C-alpha positions as CSV (number, residue, x, y, z in Angstrom):
1,M,-7.6,-5.9,-7.5
2,L,-11.4,-6.3,-8.7
3,V,-14.4,-5.0,-6.7
4,I,-17.2,-7.9,-7.5
5,F,-20.7,-7.4,-6.4
6,C,-22.2,-10.5,-5.0
7,G,-25.7,-9.8,-3.9
8,V,-28.9,-7.9,-3.8
9,L,-28.1,-4.0,-3.0
10,S,-31.5,-3.2,-1.5
11,M,-30.3,-5.3,1.4
12,V,-27.3,-3.2,2.1
13,D,-27.0,-1.4,5.3
14,K,-26.0,2.0,5.7
15,K,-23.9,1.3,8.6
16,E,-22.1,-1.4,7.0
17,V,-21.3,0.8,3.9
18,L,-20.0,3.4,6.2
19,E,-18.0,0.9,8.1
20,A,-16.6,-0.3,4.5
21,K,-15.6,3.4,3.6
22,A,-13.9,4.1,7.1
23,V,-11.9,0.9,6.6
24,A,-11.0,1.8,2.9
25,N,-10.1,5.4,4.1
26,Q,-7.6,4.0,6.8
27,V,-6.0,1.6,4.1
28,L,-5.6,4.8,1.7
29,D,-4.0,6.9,4.7
30,L,-1.4,4.1,5.4
31,L,-0.7,3.6,1.8
32,N,0.2,7.3,1.8
33,D,2.3,6.9,4.7
34,V,4.2,4.0,3.1
35,E,4.5,6.0,-0.3
36,K,6.2,8.6,1.9
37,Q,8.7,6.4,3.3
38,L,9.4,4.7,-0.2
39,K,9.7,8.2,-1.8
40,S,12.2,9.2,1.0
41,A,14.1,6.0,0.5
42,K,14.2,6.5,-3.3
43,N,15.8,9.9,-2.6
44,W,18.5,8.6,-0.3
45,G,19.2,5.8,-2.5
46,I,19.9,8.4,-5.2
47,F,22.3,9.9,-2.7
48,D,23.6,6.4,-2.1
49,L,24.2,6.0,-5.9
50,L,26.3,9.1,-5.9
51,G,28.5,7.9,-3.4
52,G,26.7,8.7,-0.1
53,G,28.2,5.6,1.6
54,F,27.6,3.6,4.5
55,L,25.5,6.2,6.5
56,S,23.0,6.9,3.5
57,S,22.5,3.2,3.1
58,V,21.5,2.9,6.8
59,I,19.2,5.9,6.6
60,K,17.7,4.4,3.3
61,H,17.1,1.0,4.7
62,G,15.7,2.5,7.9
63,K,13.0,4.3,5.5
64,I,12.7,0.9,3.8
65,D,12.0,-1.0,7.3
66,K,9.3,1.7,8.1
67,A,7.6,1.2,4.8
68,E,7.4,-2.5,5.4
69,S,6.2,-2.0,8.8
70,L,3.5,0.2,7.6
71,L,2.8,-2.4,4.9
72,K,2.2,-5.1,7.7
73,M,-0.6,-2.7,8.9
74,V,-1.8,-2.3,5.4
75,H,-2.2,-6.0,5.0
76,K,-4.1,-6.2,8.3
77,E,-6.5,-3.4,7.1
78,L,-7.0,-4.9,3.8
79,V,-8.1,-8.2,5.6
80,R,-10.5,-6.1,7.8
81,L,-11.9,-4.3,4.5
82,Q,-12.4,-7.5,2.9
83,K,-14.7,-8.5,5.9
84,E,-16.5,-5.4,5.8
85,L,-17.2,-5.4,2.1
86,G,-18.4,-9.0,2.7
87,D,-21.0,-7.8,4.9
88,I,-22.4,-5.8,2.0
89,N,-21.9,-8.6,-0.4
90,L,-18.8,-7.0,-2.3
91,S,-15.5,-8.5,-2.7
92,I,-11.9,-7.2,-3.1
93,D,-9.1,-9.4,-4.4
94,S,-5.6,-7.7,-3.4
95,S,-2.2,-8.3,-2.7
96,I,0.7,-5.8,-2.0
97,K,4.3,-7.2,-2.9
98,I,7.1,-5.2,-1.1
99,S,10.4,-6.4,-2.6
100,D,12.5,-8.5,0.0
101,F,15.7,-6.1,0.3
102,D,18.9,-7.4,0.7
103,R,20.3,-5.1,3.3
104,F,23.5,-6.9,4.0
105,L,24.4,-6.7,0.6
106,D,23.8,-3.2,0.3
107,I,25.0,-1.9,3.5
108,V,28.3,-4.1,3.8
109,F,29.1,-4.2,0.1
110,D,28.1,-0.6,-0.4
111,N,28.7,-0.5,-4.4
112,V,27.0,1.0,-7.2
113,I,25.4,-2.4,-8.6
114,S,23.8,-3.3,-5.1
115,D,22.7,0.5,-4.8
116,W,21.0,0.4,-8.1
117,M,19.5,-3.0,-7.5
118,T,17.8,-1.8,-4.1
119,Q,16.9,1.5,-5.9
120,S,15.1,-0.6,-8.5
121,K,13.2,-2.6,-5.8
122,V,12.0,0.7,-4.2
123,N,10.8,1.8,-7.7
124,D,8.8,-1.3,-8.2
125,S,7.3,-1.1,-4.4
126,L,6.1,2.6,-5.2
127,N,4.4,1.2,-8.4
128,E,2.6,-1.5,-6.5
129,V,1.4,0.9,-3.7
130,A,0.0,3.5,-6.5
131,R,-1.7,0.4,-8.0
132,V,-3.3,-0.5,-4.8
133,K,-4.3,3.0,-4.2
134,V,-6.4,3.2,-7.4
135,E,-8.0,-0.1,-6.5
136,I,-9.1,1.4,-2.9
137,N,-10.3,4.6,-4.5
138,R,-12.4,2.3,-6.8
139,V,-13.7,0.7,-3.8
140,L,-14.5,3.9,-2.2
141,E,-16.2,5.1,-5.6
142,T,-18.4,2.1,-5.3
143,L,-19.4,2.6,-1.9
144,S,-20.5,6.0,-2.7
145,R,-22.5,4.9,-5.6
146,I,-24.2,2.1,-3.4
147,E,-25.1,4.9,-0.8
148,E,-26.3,7.3,-3.7
149,E,-28.3,4.9,-5.7
150,Y,-29.9,3.4,-2.7
151,S,-30.3,6.2,-0.5
152,I,-29.1,4.2,2.5
């Protein structure tokens, strides 16, 4: 994700910067919620690997479902953030990939191989969430610098 400056900063409106910051903070809050759900799924996944069985798989996938639902909200807010950044001639290039989990395989054929594959996908998703959080923090830093440098 790159923040790209596309225009003249002196023309930046304080209201637009504050709106962009508010949306960026909303994205961070949602990403923190996603991270919480994925960490919980990861913990349940460890229990599942150790023989937790059907119930632990169901709970784990409930956490994954919640994370995916939250990621849809993150995507919506990232689109909104892009619009707000466009209002102040900034741009953001982002994508969040949440792995497509094969729940049927993991729940019905509850075994170490399928549990390990799901655990790996949860870890990949956590890494992607962390990457996007870093990029959103960079956006916030850029917006704060604009506020300070141009006393808007």
